[in-house]
C-alpha positions in Angstrom: 0.6 5.1 11.1 2.3 8.5 11.0 5.7 7.0 11.7 5.3 4.5 8.8 4.1 7.4 6.5 7.1 9.4 7.5 9.3 6.5 6.5 7.8 6.5 3.0 5.6 3.4 3.4 2.6 3.6 1.1 -0.7 1.7 1.6 -1.6 -1.2 -0.7 1.6 -3.2 -1.5 1.2 -7.0 -1.3 2.3 -9.0 1.7 4.7 -11.3 -0.1 6.8 -11.4 -3.2 7.8 -14.9 -4.5 11.0 -14.8 -6.6 10.3 -17.6 -9.1 13.5 -19.3 -10.3 14.0 -18.2 -13.9 10.8 -16.1 -14.0 9.3 -12.8 -12.9 8.4 -12.1 -9.3 4.9 -13.1 -8.2 3.1 -10.8 -5.8 0.8 -12.3 -3.2 -1.7 -10.9 -0.8 -2.7 -13.0 2.2 -6.3 -13.0 3.2 -8.6 -15.0 5.4 -11.5 -16.9 3.8 -13.8 -13.8 4.1 -11.1 -11.1 4.0 -11.4 -8.4 1.3 -8.9 -6.1 -0.3 -8.8 -2.5 0.6 -9.2 0.1 -2.3 -5.4 0.7 -2.0 -4.7 -3.0 -2.4 -7.0 -3.2 -5.5 -5.1 -0.3 -7.0 -1.8 -2.0 -6.3 -3.0 -5.2 -7.9 -4.1 -3.3 -11.0 -0.7 -1.5 -11.2 1.4 -4.6 -10.9 -0.7 -6.6 -13.3 -0.6 -3.8 -15.8 3.2 -4.0 -15.5 3.0 -7.6 -16.5 3.5 -9.3 -13.1 1.4 -12.0 -11.6 -0.7 -11.2 -8.5 -2.5 -13.7 -6.4 -4.8 -13.6 -3.3 -3.8 -16.5 -1.1 -6.4 -17.7 1.4 -4.8 -20.9 2.6 -1.5 -22.8 2.7 -3.1 -25.5 0.6 -4.0 -23.0 -2.1 -0.5 -21.6 -2.1 1.0 -25.0 -2.4 -1.2 -25.9 -5.4 -0.3 -22.7 -7.1 3.4 -22.7 -6.6 4.6 -26.3 -6.0 
């Protein structure tokens, strides 16, 4: 943890960024069926949505395929 902090890594950013052709990036957080966001992840979501970006919590491959394909 201290090594990551020393490198400038902050808690909360999403797991994936999808670069939509011709569109804005979409940020995605991967969670299990019963996984929950940390407070830092909720703050990150609020920040990116306030900036006009899409943010999704993805709980399965099928859900991701429905959303993006």
